[in-house]
C-alpha positions as a printed Julia matrix, in Angstrom:
161×3 Matrix{Float64}:
  90.15   92.37   76.16
  89.47   96.12   76.27
  89.38   96.08   80.07
  92.57   94.01   80.33
  94.33   96.19   77.77
  93.44   99.34   79.69
  94.73   97.78   82.91
  97.93   96.79   81.14
  98.4   100.4    79.97
  97.8   101.51   83.55
 100.44   99.08   84.8
 102.94  100.43   82.25
 102.11  104.0    83.27
 102.75  103.1    86.89
 106.08  101.64   85.86
 107.03  104.94   84.22
 105.98  106.92   87.3
 107.92  104.52   89.52
 111.04  104.91   87.37
 110.81  108.7    87.59
 109.97  108.8    91.29
 113.62  109.0    92.32
 113.8   112.45   90.71
 111.13  114.18   92.78
 111.08  116.25   95.93
 110.17  113.4    98.3
 112.7   112.21  100.86
 114.58  108.97  100.09
 112.53  107.01  102.68
 109.27  108.33  101.15
 110.48  107.43   97.68
 111.26  103.86   98.77
 107.9   103.59  100.52
 106.0   104.71   97.4
 108.07  102.48   95.12
 107.06   99.53   97.3
 103.43  100.59   97.26
 103.4   101.05   93.5
 104.93   97.59   93.05
 102.21   96.17   95.3
  99.56   97.83   93.11
 101.27   96.52   89.97
 101.11   92.95   91.32
  97.43   93.46   92.17
  96.76   94.72   88.65
  98.07   91.42   87.29
  95.65   89.64   89.65
  92.86   91.94   88.52
  93.59   91.28   84.84
  93.44   87.54   85.54
  89.96   88.0    86.97
  88.84   90.1    84.01
  90.33   87.75   81.42
  88.48   84.71   82.7
  85.58   83.87   80.42
  82.15   83.45   82.0
  82.04   79.77   81.13
  85.45   79.26   82.8
  84.69   81.27   85.95
  83.73   78.31   88.16
  86.87   76.36   87.24
  88.96   79.51   87.75
  87.53   80.04   91.23
  88.08   76.38   92.18
  91.81   77.02   91.84
  91.39   79.64   94.62
  93.35   82.4    92.9
  94.12   85.65   94.65
  91.27   88.06   93.96
  90.81   91.77   94.59
  89.11   92.16   97.98
  87.55   94.96   99.97
  90.71   94.95  102.12
  92.7    95.98   99.05
  90.36   98.91   98.48
  90.59   99.84  102.16
  94.4    99.88  101.97
  94.29  102.28   99.01
  91.86  104.43  100.99
  94.31  104.52  103.91
  97.04  105.73  101.55
  94.69  108.4   100.19
  93.91  109.59  103.72
  97.61  109.64  104.64
  98.38  111.94  101.69
  95.41  114.15  102.52
  96.64  114.39  106.13
  99.84  115.9   104.71
  97.8   118.74  103.21
  97.39  117.41   99.67
  93.7   117.56   98.82
  91.46  116.45   95.99
  90.12  119.88   95.17
  90.4   122.29   92.34
  91.91  121.55   88.97
  95.48  120.65   88.19
  97.25  121.05   84.88
  99.47  118.01   84.28
 103.13  118.54   83.53
 104.58  120.36   86.53
 107.33  117.73   86.56
 108.07  114.5    84.67
 107.05  112.3    87.6
 103.8   114.16   88.29
 102.98  113.99   84.57
 103.65  110.23   84.63
 101.24  109.81   87.55
  98.65  111.86   85.66
  99.07  109.66   82.56
  98.65  106.57   84.77
  95.55  108.16   86.32
  93.95  108.73   82.92
  94.71  105.12   81.96
  93.12  104.13   85.26
  89.96  106.08   84.41
  89.86  104.38   80.99
  90.22  101.0    82.71
  87.38  101.97   85.05
  85.12  102.76   82.07
  86.03   99.5    80.33
  85.45   97.45   83.48
  82.09   99.16   84.08
  81.08   98.32   80.5
  82.19   94.74   80.98
  80.18   94.56   84.21
  77.1    95.83   82.37
  77.55   93.11   79.73
  78.71   90.3    82.04
  77.01   90.3    85.42
  79.69   88.42   87.35
  82.55   90.95   87.46
  83.9    91.12   91.01
  82.44   94.39   92.39
  85.65   95.01   94.35
  87.55   95.34   91.06
  85.63   98.46   90.06
  85.93   99.92   93.58
  89.68   99.23   93.54
  90.24  100.93   90.19
  88.13  103.92   91.22
  90.07  104.39   94.45
  93.37  103.88   92.64
  92.58  106.77   90.3
  92.0   109.01   93.34
  95.33  107.9    94.78
  97.14  108.61   91.51
  95.7   112.13   91.32
  96.91  112.81   94.85
 100.34  111.29   94.17
 100.75  113.52   91.12
 100.02  116.57   93.26
 102.24  115.31   96.11
 105.33  114.94   93.92
 104.94  118.21   92.06
 107.6   120.8    92.78
 106.6   123.1    95.61
 105.83  126.68   94.52
 109.15  127.74   96.07
 111.07  125.25   93.9
 109.03  125.56   90.71
 111.07  125.63   87.51
């Protein structure tokens, strides 16, 4: 329940960031692209929570229903998005103080919820050996993406308040 709760908080944080995204310095096409991507991640978080919520004794029956599961391809897609942001000059280096704008702060709050989810999922994996290893990879890569998104949407130094 701790892992699912943390993922639910993450999903809510993403919803807040998505709602605020229209008020940032990205172009309208970029905003629409990132809204679509965030919604894709939100749907995958629901899938992920379904995996985590399945009790060990119910796992075989759950898998017989052939539900959508988090796959390495999902992690690879997040990695592609990370690389695309980095290619625009936004890098994962240094330290950032959250709060440069409401939307960047929302992405930072989502990122910290993502890190909490990562810790809870790792603990669950240590207790229950059959957690899908792609779930932890996905959450880890998502936290990287959220850090970059927070930096990407911050006001440029020229437009800082």
